[in-house]
C-alpha positions as a LaTeX table, in Angstrom:
\begin{tabular}{lrrr}
\hline
Residue & $x$ (\AA) & $y$ (\AA) & $z$ (\AA) \\
\hline
Unk1 & $-113.35$ & $-13.19$ & 241.17 \\
Unk2 & $-116.95$ & $-13.87$ & 242.18 \\
Unk3 & $-117.23$ & $-16.96$ & 244.41 \\
Unk4 & $-113.68$ & $-18.06$ & 243.63 \\
Unk5 & $-111.67$ & $-17.05$ & 246.68 \\
Unk6 & $-107.92$ & $-17.35$ & 247.39 \\
Unk7 & $-108.16$ & $-21.06$ & 248.26 \\
Unk8 & $-109.54$ & $-21.74$ & 244.78 \\
Unk9 & $-106.37$ & $-20.42$ & 243.16 \\
Unk10 & $-104.01$ & $-22.03$ & 245.65 \\
Unk11 & $-105.20$ & $-25.41$ & 244.41 \\
Unk12 & $-104.14$ & $-24.66$ & 240.85 \\
Unk13 & $-100.73$ & $-24.43$ & 239.25 \\
Unk14 & $-99.90$ & $-20.94$ & 238.04 \\
Unk15 & $-98.22$ & $-20.66$ & 234.64 \\
Unk16 & $-95.87$ & $-17.69$ & 234.30 \\
Unk17 & $-96.11$ & $-16.58$ & 230.67 \\
Unk18 & $-94.65$ & $-13.09$ & 230.95 \\
Unk19 & $-91.71$ & $-14.06$ & 228.71 \\
Unk20 & $-94.00$ & $-15.61$ & 226.08 \\
Unk21 & $-96.03$ & $-14.43$ & 223.12 \\
Unk22 & $-99.69$ & $-15.49$ & 223.14 \\
Unk23 & $-101.78$ & $-15.95$ & 220.01 \\
Unk24 & $-105.23$ & $-17.51$ & 219.53 \\
Unk25 & $-105.35$ & $-21.24$ & 218.81 \\
Unk26 & $-104.70$ & $-21.95$ & 215.12 \\
Unk27 & $-107.11$ & $-23.26$ & 212.49 \\
Unk28 & $-105.94$ & $-25.54$ & 209.67 \\
Unk29 & $-108.68$ & $-25.13$ & 207.07 \\
Unk30 & $-107.61$ & $-27.97$ & 204.78 \\
Unk31 & $-106.42$ & $-31.38$ & 206.01 \\
Unk32 & $-107.00$ & $-35.05$ & 205.25 \\
Unk33 & $-106.92$ & $-36.76$ & 208.64 \\
Unk34 & $-107.09$ & $-40.32$ & 207.28 \\
Unk35 & $-103.93$ & $-39.81$ & 205.19 \\
Unk36 & $-100.36$ & $-39.10$ & 206.21 \\
Unk37 & $-97.51$ & $-37.25$ & 204.51 \\
Unk38 & $-95.43$ & $-40.40$ & 204.11 \\
Unk39 & $-93.19$ & $-40.71$ & 201.05 \\
Unk40 & $-93.61$ & $-44.50$ & 200.92 \\
Unk41 & $-95.71$ & $-45.19$ & 197.82 \\
Unk42 & $-96.86$ & $-48.57$ & 199.13 \\
Unk43 & $-97.97$ & $-47.09$ & 202.43 \\
Unk44 & $-99.83$ & $-44.27$ & 200.70 \\
Unk45 & $-101.73$ & $-46.79$ & 198.60 \\
Unk46 & $-102.52$ & $-48.86$ & 201.69 \\
Unk47 & $-103.90$ & $-45.79$ & 203.44 \\
Unk48 & $-106.24$ & $-45.12$ & 200.53 \\
Unk49 & $-107.70$ & $-48.61$ & 200.90 \\
Unk50 & $-107.52$ & $-48.84$ & 204.69 \\
Unk51 & $-110.34$ & $-50.04$ & 206.91 \\
Unk52 & $-112.08$ & $-47.73$ & 209.32 \\
Unk53 & $-110.28$ & $-49.29$ & 212.28 \\
Unk54 & $-106.86$ & $-48.82$ & 210.68 \\
Unk55 & $-107.67$ & $-45.27$ & 209.64 \\
Unk56 & $-108.89$ & $-44.41$ & 213.13 \\
Unk57 & $-105.42$ & $-44.96$ & 214.56 \\
Unk58 & $-103.93$ & $-42.49$ & 212.10 \\
Unk59 & $-106.70$ & $-39.97$ & 212.67 \\
Unk60 & $-106.13$ & $-40.11$ & 216.41 \\
Unk61 & $-102.37$ & $-39.67$ & 215.99 \\
Unk62 & $-102.83$ & $-36.82$ & 213.53 \\
Unk63 & $-105.08$ & $-34.98$ & 215.98 \\
Unk64 & $-102.33$ & $-35.34$ & 218.57 \\
Unk65 & $-99.85$ & $-33.77$ & 216.17 \\
Unk66 & $-102.17$ & $-30.88$ & 215.42 \\
Unk67 & $-102.70$ & $-29.95$ & 219.05 \\
Unk68 & $-99.00$ & $-30.40$ & 219.73 \\
Unk69 & $-98.33$ & $-27.64$ & 217.21 \\
Unk70 & $-101.03$ & $-25.28$ & 218.40 \\
Unk71 & $-103.74$ & $-26.21$ & 215.90 \\
Unk72 & $-107.05$ & $-26.38$ & 217.77 \\
Unk73 & $-109.47$ & $-26.70$ & 214.84 \\
Unk74 & $-109.28$ & $-28.47$ & 211.48 \\
Unk75 & $-111.45$ & $-28.84$ & 208.41 \\
Unk76 & $-111.13$ & $-32.27$ & 206.82 \\
Unk77 & $-111.43$ & $-32.23$ & 203.02 \\
Unk78 & $-112.47$ & $-35.86$ & 202.68 \\
Unk79 & $-111.16$ & $-39.36$ & 202.12 \\
Unk80 & $-112.33$ & $-42.16$ & 199.84 \\
Unk81 & $-114.65$ & $-43.81$ & 202.36 \\
Unk82 & $-115.37$ & $-40.83$ & 204.60 \\
Unk83 & $-113.55$ & $-42.36$ & 207.56 \\
Unk84 & $-112.73$ & $-39.00$ & 209.17 \\
Unk85 & $-116.41$ & $-38.08$ & 209.32 \\
Unk86 & $-117.36$ & $-41.48$ & 210.74 \\
Unk87 & $-114.59$ & $-41.14$ & 213.34 \\
Unk88 & $-115.98$ & $-37.79$ & 214.37 \\
Unk89 & $-119.47$ & $-39.18$ & 214.91 \\
Unk90 & $-118.51$ & $-42.50$ & 216.50 \\
Unk91 & $-115.51$ & $-41.55$ & 218.62 \\
Unk92 & $-115.28$ & $-37.82$ & 219.13 \\
Unk93 & $-118.98$ & $-37.61$ & 219.98 \\
Unk94 & $-118.22$ & $-39.81$ & 223.02 \\
Unk95 & $-114.70$ & $-38.59$ & 223.82 \\
Unk96 & $-114.42$ & $-34.99$ & 222.59 \\
Unk97 & $-111.06$ & $-33.83$ & 221.31 \\
Unk98 & $-109.40$ & $-30.51$ & 222.16 \\
Unk99 & $-109.24$ & $-30.17$ & 218.38 \\
Unk100 & $-112.54$ & $-29.07$ & 216.86 \\
Unk101 & $-113.12$ & $-31.19$ & 213.75 \\
Unk102 & $-115.26$ & $-30.15$ & 210.80 \\
Unk103 & $-115.48$ & $-32.79$ & 208.10 \\
Unk104 & $-116.78$ & $-33.04$ & 204.56 \\
Unk105 & $-116.82$ & $-36.84$ & 204.63 \\
Unk106 & $-116.48$ & $-37.66$ & 200.93 \\
Unk107 & $-115.87$ & $-35.09$ & 198.23 \\
Unk108 & $-117.72$ & $-35.03$ & 194.90 \\
Unk109 & $-115.97$ & $-35.39$ & 191.55 \\
Unk110 & $-117.24$ & $-36.02$ & 188.04 \\
Unk111 & $-117.21$ & $-39.61$ & 186.81 \\
Unk112 & $-113.88$ & $-40.52$ & 185.23 \\
Unk113 & $-112.14$ & $-37.41$ & 186.58 \\
Unk114 & $-109.67$ & $-36.85$ & 189.41 \\
Unk115 & $-111.01$ & $-37.21$ & 192.94 \\
Unk116 & $-111.49$ & $-40.90$ & 193.74 \\
Unk117 & $-108.87$ & $-40.52$ & 196.47 \\
Unk118 & $-111.14$ & $-38.22$ & 198.46 \\
Unk119 & $-114.67$ & $-39.18$ & 197.46 \\
Unk120 & $-117.06$ & $-40.36$ & 194.78 \\
Unk121 & $-119.25$ & $-39.33$ & 191.85 \\
Unk122 & $-122.99$ & $-38.75$ & 191.42 \\
Unk123 & $-124.88$ & $-41.81$ & 190.25 \\
Unk124 & $-125.79$ & $-42.24$ & 186.60 \\
Unk125 & $-128.50$ & $-39.76$ & 185.70 \\
Unk126 & $-128.14$ & $-37.91$ & 189.00 \\
Unk127 & $-127.19$ & $-34.24$ & 189.21 \\
Unk128 & $-124.53$ & $-32.98$ & 191.58 \\
Unk129 & $-127.20$ & $-31.23$ & 193.65 \\
Unk130 & $-129.25$ & $-34.42$ & 193.90 \\
Unk131 & $-126.17$ & $-36.40$ & 194.90 \\
Unk132 & $-125.17$ & $-34.15$ & 197.78 \\
Unk133 & $-128.78$ & $-34.01$ & 198.98 \\
Unk134 & $-128.88$ & $-37.83$ & 198.97 \\
Unk135 & $-125.72$ & $-38.03$ & 201.04 \\
Unk136 & $-127.57$ & $-36.83$ & 204.12 \\
Unk137 & $-127.03$ & $-34.30$ & 206.85 \\
Unk138 & $-124.05$ & $-35.75$ & 208.73 \\
Unk139 & $-121.30$ & $-33.85$ & 206.94 \\
Unk140 & $-120.32$ & $-30.39$ & 208.13 \\
Unk141 & $-119.23$ & $-29.09$ & 204.72 \\
Unk142 & $-119.75$ & $-29.98$ & 201.09 \\
Unk143 & $-116.54$ & $-30.66$ & 199.17 \\
Unk144 & $-116.56$ & $-30.41$ & 195.37 \\
Unk145 & $-113.62$ & $-31.24$ & 193.12 \\
Unk146 & $-113.81$ & $-29.05$ & 190.04 \\
Unk147 & $-110.44$ & $-29.52$ & 188.32 \\
Unk148 & $-107.60$ & $-31.95$ & 188.00 \\
Unk149 & $-104.37$ & $-32.03$ & 189.96 \\
Unk150 & $-101.77$ & $-29.32$ & 189.75 \\
Unk151 & $-99.32$ & $-30.61$ & 187.11 \\
Unk152 & $-95.75$ & $-31.45$ & 188.11 \\
Unk153 & $-94.63$ & $-32.10$ & 184.56 \\
Unk154 & $-96.04$ & $-29.16$ & 182.60 \\
Unk155 & $-95.79$ & $-25.74$ & 184.21 \\
Unk156 & $-99.03$ & $-23.79$ & 184.10 \\
Unk157 & $-101.11$ & $-26.64$ & 182.66 \\
Unk158 & $-104.84$ & $-26.24$ & 183.29 \\
Unk159 & $-107.59$ & $-28.85$ & 183.17 \\
Unk160 & $-111.23$ & $-28.40$ & 182.20 \\
Unk161 & $-113.93$ & $-27.78$ & 184.79 \\
Unk162 & $-115.34$ & $-31.07$ & 186.08 \\
Unk163 & $-118.86$ & $-29.69$ & 186.33 \\
Unk164 & $-120.83$ & $-27.25$ & 184.20 \\
Unk165 & $-121.48$ & $-23.81$ & 185.67 \\
Unk166 & $-125.21$ & $-24.54$ & 185.91 \\
Unk167 & $-124.54$ & $-27.73$ & 187.87 \\
Unk168 & $-122.28$ & $-25.87$ & 190.29 \\
Unk169 & $-124.83$ & $-23.10$ & 190.81 \\
Unk170 & $-127.54$ & $-25.65$ & 191.58 \\
Unk171 & $-125.28$ & $-27.62$ & 193.93 \\
Unk172 & $-124.13$ & $-24.58$ & 195.90 \\
Unk173 & $-127.72$ & $-23.39$ & 196.23 \\
Unk174 & $-128.75$ & $-26.82$ & 197.52 \\
Unk175 & $-125.86$ & $-26.96$ & 199.99 \\
Unk176 & $-126.57$ & $-23.49$ & 201.33 \\
Unk177 & $-130.22$ & $-24.42$ & 201.67 \\
Unk178 & $-129.12$ & $-27.31$ & 203.87 \\
Unk179 & $-127.03$ & $-24.93$ & 205.97 \\
Unk180 & $-123.69$ & $-26.15$ & 204.65 \\
Unk181 & $-120.79$ & $-24.16$ & 203.25 \\
Unk182 & $-119.07$ & $-25.35$ & 200.08 \\
Unk183 & $-115.32$ & $-25.81$ & 199.64 \\
Unk184 & $-114.12$ & $-26.32$ & 196.07 \\
Unk185 & $-110.87$ & $-27.90$ & 194.93 \\
Unk186 & $-110.04$ & $-25.90$ & 191.82 \\
Unk187 & $-106.95$ & $-24.95$ & 189.83 \\
Unk188 & $-106.89$ & $-22.91$ & 186.64 \\
Unk189 & $-108.91$ & $-19.97$ & 185.37 \\
Unk190 & $-112.17$ & $-21.65$ & 184.30 \\
Unk191 & $-112.56$ & $-24.19$ & 187.14 \\
Unk192 & $-111.92$ & $-21.47$ & 189.73 \\
Unk193 & $-113.98$ & $-18.85$ & 187.91 \\
Unk194 & $-117.05$ & $-21.07$ & 187.67 \\
Unk195 & $-116.78$ & $-22.11$ & 191.32 \\
Unk196 & $-116.61$ & $-18.47$ & 192.45 \\
Unk197 & $-119.45$ & $-17.51$ & 190.11 \\
Unk198 & $-121.55$ & $-20.31$ & 191.59 \\
Unk199 & $-121.15$ & $-18.78$ & 195.04 \\
Unk200 & $-118.82$ & $-21.24$ & 196.76 \\
Unk201 & $-117.50$ & $-20.27$ & 200.19 \\
Unk202 & $-113.85$ & $-21.15$ & 199.66 \\
Unk203 & $-111.45$ & $-22.01$ & 196.88 \\
Unk204 & $-108.94$ & $-24.70$ & 197.76 \\
Unk205 & $-105.50$ & $-24.54$ & 196.10 \\
Unk206 & $-106.30$ & $-22.09$ & 193.28 \\
Unk207 & $-103.06$ & $-22.52$ & 191.36 \\
Unk208 & $-102.93$ & $-20.54$ & 188.10 \\
Unk209 & $-106.35$ & $-18.97$ & 188.61 \\
Unk210 & $-105.20$ & $-15.50$ & 187.51 \\
Unk211 & $-105.86$ & $-11.89$ & 188.42 \\
Unk212 & $-109.46$ & $-11.75$ & 187.16 \\
Unk213 & $-110.53$ & $-14.51$ & 189.53 \\
Unk214 & $-108.67$ & $-12.90$ & 192.43 \\
Unk215 & $-110.46$ & $-9.63$ & 191.77 \\
Unk216 & $-113.79$ & $-11.45$ & 191.73 \\
Unk217 & $-112.93$ & $-13.23$ & 194.98 \\
Unk218 & $-112.00$ & $-9.92$ & 196.61 \\
Unk219 & $-115.32$ & $-8.43$ & 195.51 \\
Unk220 & $-117.34$ & $-11.39$ & 196.80 \\
Unk221 & $-115.06$ & $-12.02$ & 199.80 \\
Unk222 & $-114.63$ & $-15.64$ & 198.78 \\
Unk223 & $-112.03$ & $-17.20$ & 201.07 \\
Unk224 & $-108.89$ & $-18.58$ & 199.45 \\
Unk225 & $-106.92$ & $-21.49$ & 200.97 \\
Unk226 & $-103.70$ & $-21.53$ & 198.86 \\
Unk227 & $-102.07$ & $-24.72$ & 200.30 \\
Unk228 & $-98.79$ & $-23.35$ & 198.96 \\
Unk229 & $-96.50$ & $-25.51$ & 201.11 \\
Unk230 & $-97.54$ & $-28.57$ & 199.08 \\
Unk231 & $-95.31$ & $-27.35$ & 196.25 \\
Unk232 & $-92.37$ & $-26.73$ & 198.56 \\
Unk233 & $-92.76$ & $-30.28$ & 199.87 \\
Unk234 & $-92.93$ & $-31.73$ & 196.36 \\
Unk235 & $-89.85$ & $-29.76$ & 195.30 \\
Unk236 & $-87.92$ & $-31.20$ & 198.24 \\
Unk237 & $-89.16$ & $-34.78$ & 198.11 \\
Unk238 & $-88.85$ & $-35.10$ & 194.33 \\
Unk239 & $-85.37$ & $-33.59$ & 194.19 \\
Unk240 & $-84.02$ & $-36.74$ & 192.53 \\
Unk241 & $-86.54$ & $-36.35$ & 189.71 \\
Unk242 & $-85.32$ & $-33.13$ & 188.16 \\
Unk243 & $-88.32$ & $-32.32$ & 185.94 \\
Unk244 & $-90.96$ & $-32.70$ & 188.65 \\
Unk245 & $-88.85$ & $-30.86$ & 191.21 \\
Unk246 & $-88.20$ & $-27.98$ & 188.82 \\
Unk247 & $-91.89$ & $-27.60$ & 187.96 \\
Unk248 & $-92.84$ & $-27.81$ & 191.64 \\
Unk249 & $-90.45$ & $-24.94$ & 192.41 \\
Unk250 & $-91.92$ & $-22.85$ & 189.59 \\
Unk251 & $-95.44$ & $-23.65$ & 190.83 \\
Unk252 & $-94.38$ & $-22.53$ & 194.31 \\
Unk253 & $-93.02$ & $-19.22$ & 193.05 \\
Unk254 & $-96.12$ & $-18.57$ & 190.94 \\
Unk255 & $-98.43$ & $-19.30$ & 193.86 \\
Unk256 & $-96.45$ & $-16.91$ & 196.08 \\
Unk257 & $-96.92$ & $-14.22$ & 193.42 \\
Unk258 & $-100.66$ & $-14.88$ & 193.43 \\
Unk259 & $-100.72$ & $-14.59$ & 197.23 \\
Unk260 & $-98.92$ & $-11.24$ & 197.00 \\
Unk261 & $-101.55$ & $-10.03$ & 194.55 \\
Unk262 & $-104.37$ & $-11.42$ & 196.67 \\
Unk263 & $-103.11$ & $-9.43$ & 199.65 \\
Unk264 & $-103.05$ & $-6.21$ & 197.62 \\
Unk265 & $-106.54$ & $-6.83$ & 196.24 \\
Unk266 & $-108.08$ & $-7.70$ & 199.59 \\
Unk267 & $-108.85$ & $-11.39$ & 199.04 \\
Unk268 & $-109.56$ & $-13.07$ & 202.40 \\
Unk269 & $-106.81$ & $-15.68$ & 202.72 \\
Unk270 & $-107.02$ & $-18.55$ & 205.19 \\
Unk271 & $-104.41$ & $-21.11$ & 206.17 \\
Unk272 & $-104.73$ & $-24.72$ & 205.07 \\
Unk273 & $-101.88$ & $-27.18$ & 204.69 \\
Unk274 & $-103.41$ & $-30.07$ & 202.71 \\
Unk275 & $-101.81$ & $-32.32$ & 205.33 \\
Unk276 & $-101.85$ & $-35.88$ & 204.09 \\
Unk277 & $-100.33$ & $-34.84$ & 200.77 \\
Unk278 & $-96.82$ & $-36.12$ & 199.98 \\
Unk279 & $-94.35$ & $-34.62$ & 202.44 \\
Unk280 & $-97.02$ & $-32.52$ & 204.17 \\
Unk281 & $-97.21$ & $-33.78$ & 207.74 \\
Unk282 & $-100.06$ & $-33.03$ & 210.12 \\
Unk283 & $-99.26$ & $-30.33$ & 212.65 \\
Unk284 & $-95.69$ & $-29.78$ & 211.46 \\
Unk285 & $-96.79$ & $-28.28$ & 208.15 \\
Unk286 & $-98.83$ & $-25.50$ & 209.70 \\
Unk287 & $-95.89$ & $-23.33$ & 210.69 \\
Unk288 & $-94.36$ & $-23.84$ & 207.24 \\
Unk289 & $-97.56$ & $-22.73$ & 205.51 \\
Unk290 & $-97.74$ & $-19.72$ & 207.80 \\
Unk291 & $-94.11$ & $-18.85$ & 207.05 \\
Unk292 & $-94.85$ & $-18.83$ & 203.32 \\
Unk293 & $-97.52$ & $-16.17$ & 203.86 \\
Unk294 & $-94.77$ & $-14.04$ & 205.41 \\
Unk295 & $-92.55$ & $-14.79$ & 202.44 \\
Unk296 & $-95.36$ & $-13.52$ & 200.19 \\
Unk297 & $-95.44$ & $-10.19$ & 202.01 \\
Unk298 & $-98.00$ & $-10.69$ & 204.78 \\
Unk299 & $-97.19$ & $-8.94$ & 208.02 \\
Unk300 & $-96.97$ & $-11.16$ & 211.08 \\
Unk301 & $-100.30$ & $-9.75$ & 212.31 \\
Unk302 & $-101.98$ & $-10.45$ & 208.96 \\
Unk303 & $-100.62$ & $-13.99$ & 208.83 \\
Unk304 & $-101.81$ & $-14.75$ & 212.37 \\
Unk305 & $-105.25$ & $-13.33$ & 211.57 \\
Unk306 & $-105.46$ & $-15.62$ & 208.52 \\
Unk307 & $-104.47$ & $-18.56$ & 210.69 \\
Unk308 & $-106.91$ & $-17.78$ & 213.51 \\
Unk309 & $-109.92$ & $-15.48$ & 213.17 \\
Unk310 & $-110.42$ & $-16.01$ & 209.44 \\
Unk311 & $-110.18$ & $-19.78$ & 209.72 \\
Unk312 & $-112.48$ & $-19.82$ & 212.75 \\
Unk313 & $-115.12$ & $-17.83$ & 210.84 \\
Unk314 & $-114.87$ & $-20.11$ & 207.81 \\
Unk315 & $-115.28$ & $-23.25$ & 209.93 \\
Unk316 & $-117.86$ & $-21.71$ & 212.22 \\
Unk317 & $-115.82$ & $-22.42$ & 215.36 \\
Unk318 & $-115.70$ & $-18.92$ & 216.85 \\
Unk319 & $-116.91$ & $-20.48$ & 220.11 \\
Unk320 & $-113.73$ & $-22.58$ & 220.12 \\
Unk321 & $-111.05$ & $-20.12$ & 219.01 \\
Unk322 & $-110.41$ & $-17.09$ & 216.81 \\
Unk323 & $-109.35$ & $-14.24$ & 219.05 \\
Unk324 & $-108.18$ & $-13.27$ & 222.50 \\
Unk325 & $-110.74$ & $-10.94$ & 224.04 \\
Unk326 & $-112.85$ & $-10.56$ & 227.19 \\
Unk327 & $-115.73$ & $-13.01$ & 227.13 \\
Unk328 & $-114.08$ & $-15.27$ & 224.54 \\
Unk329 & $-112.87$ & $-18.83$ & 225.29 \\
Unk330 & $-109.38$ & $-18.98$ & 226.82 \\
Unk331 & $-107.93$ & $-20.81$ & 223.82 \\
Unk332 & $-104.40$ & $-19.80$ & 222.95 \\
Unk333 & $-100.87$ & $-20.86$ & 222.09 \\
Unk334 & $-97.96$ & $-19.57$ & 224.15 \\
Unk335 & $-94.51$ & $-19.54$ & 222.57 \\
Unk336 & $-91.23$ & $-18.56$ & 224.18 \\
Unk337 & $-89.88$ & $-15.10$ & 223.41 \\
Unk338 & $-91.27$ & $-12.03$ & 221.71 \\
Unk339 & $-93.33$ & $-11.81$ & 218.51 \\
Unk340 & $-90.16$ & $-11.77$ & 216.40 \\
Unk341 & $-89.52$ & $-15.36$ & 217.55 \\
Unk342 & $-93.05$ & $-16.59$ & 216.95 \\
Unk343 & $-92.33$ & $-18.73$ & 213.90 \\
Unk344 & $-89.40$ & $-20.47$ & 215.55 \\
Unk345 & $-91.34$ & $-20.92$ & 218.77 \\
Unk346 & $-94.27$ & $-22.58$ & 217.03 \\
Unk347 & $-92.11$ & $-25.61$ & 216.32 \\
Unk348 & $-92.38$ & $-26.40$ & 220.02 \\
Unk349 & $-94.96$ & $-24.22$ & 221.83 \\
Unk350 & $-94.51$ & $-23.51$ & 225.53 \\
Unk351 & $-98.09$ & $-24.66$ & 226.02 \\
Unk352 & $-101.47$ & $-24.85$ & 224.32 \\
Unk353 & $-104.65$ & $-23.97$ & 226.18 \\
Unk354 & $-108.10$ & $-24.93$ & 224.91 \\
Unk355 & $-111.11$ & $-23.39$ & 226.64 \\
Unk356 & $-109.12$ & $-22.86$ & 229.80 \\
Unk357 & $-107.58$ & $-26.33$ & 229.89 \\
Unk358 & $-103.85$ & $-26.83$ & 229.38 \\
Unk359 & $-103.31$ & $-29.46$ & 226.70 \\
Unk360 & $-99.98$ & $-31.26$ & 226.49 \\
Unk361 & $-99.76$ & $-33.80$ & 223.66 \\
Unk362 & $-96.40$ & $-34.90$ & 224.97 \\
Unk363 & $-97.93$ & $-36.52$ & 228.08 \\
Unk364 & $-100.29$ & $-38.87$ & 226.26 \\
Unk365 & $-103.16$ & $-36.53$ & 227.10 \\
Unk366 & $-104.79$ & $-37.14$ & 223.73 \\
Unk367 & $-103.95$ & $-40.84$ & 223.71 \\
Unk368 & $-106.20$ & $-41.21$ & 226.72 \\
Unk369 & $-109.00$ & $-38.99$ & 225.45 \\
Unk370 & $-109.04$ & $-40.22$ & 221.87 \\
Unk371 & $-108.28$ & $-43.89$ & 222.36 \\
Unk372 & $-111.72$ & $-45.36$ & 221.63 \\
Unk373 & $-112.46$ & $-49.08$ & 221.61 \\
Unk374 & $-112.32$ & $-51.42$ & 218.64 \\
Unk375 & $-116.04$ & $-51.90$ & 218.95 \\
Unk376 & $-116.54$ & $-48.27$ & 217.98 \\
Unk377 & $-114.79$ & $-48.82$ & 214.67 \\
Unk378 & $-116.64$ & $-51.88$ & 213.44 \\
Unk379 & $-118.47$ & $-51.24$ & 210.22 \\
Unk380 & $-122.14$ & $-52.11$ & 210.16 \\
\hline
\end{tabular}
């Protein structure tokens, strides 16, 4: 107790959590804070072109949703103009959020290939390594897009690697030299295989990458973020379009099979929702992604570890969350009932505590702390 006598504790409300299950605060290792999961095509297009000020409102609201669902750290995979990274530096630097934010800013894709939604391409005559070095030191991660989208019309379709293996090796070496980890969007055998061979730190999505790549990832301990709920969301939201919905369901089943194999092989699997994708809503999607790990054969303990300690290590936020242990920050989620009711309870946690402070998104706590003034969002 030290210098904190009885009067110290009388001044504070005591929370009785004996009927609750406590787990460390969760980490969503793949989000897009500037985008929402809306199904409105016009609104999605408007979000892609939105100003920094407009995007800041969504980012603030999305952070509220994350904390409301027990997510205390996120890794942003980029947006077209890097608004999430700017928001972090201009707003969160002055009014810190209970949610630890790591951001890539803008991702890198090859000219003429998929990726404009979340970033840009190296300049003419510039290598990928030169481009990411030019970008500067503000971003927390480097994001590389090394394949196309996962097809919803042709089951199992694979696209070519966006970058040559040599270019990826050089870029990863440069990023690591700058002290930055590399996350790579990649689907299909060759795009994933080259990214792993180049030494990337995590594979994002990884649809149809195959056993050989999973074995290589297990050997190298390359983290995999499957974002499997995206296919469940597509299957539901595109139900009126039979072909796309059918392929999405097959993609979902195939990805679950890959997750089962990854577990057996010892691939380190983290939890990332790809929130901002169609039908994938910030905060809400986390429990659904976690549930799919259970569907794929993970034990509850394994799934929670993927969602906490593994994500914290990947993001480098072990000082923020990761585990419940003496000497560690008091960051945890309390849900009503025993462990068998954890998944149901996560839909509405009893409370969320971040570094000893009770956070309640339902009382406008974050609205006050993340409000920011319009002056902070003006572009220079």
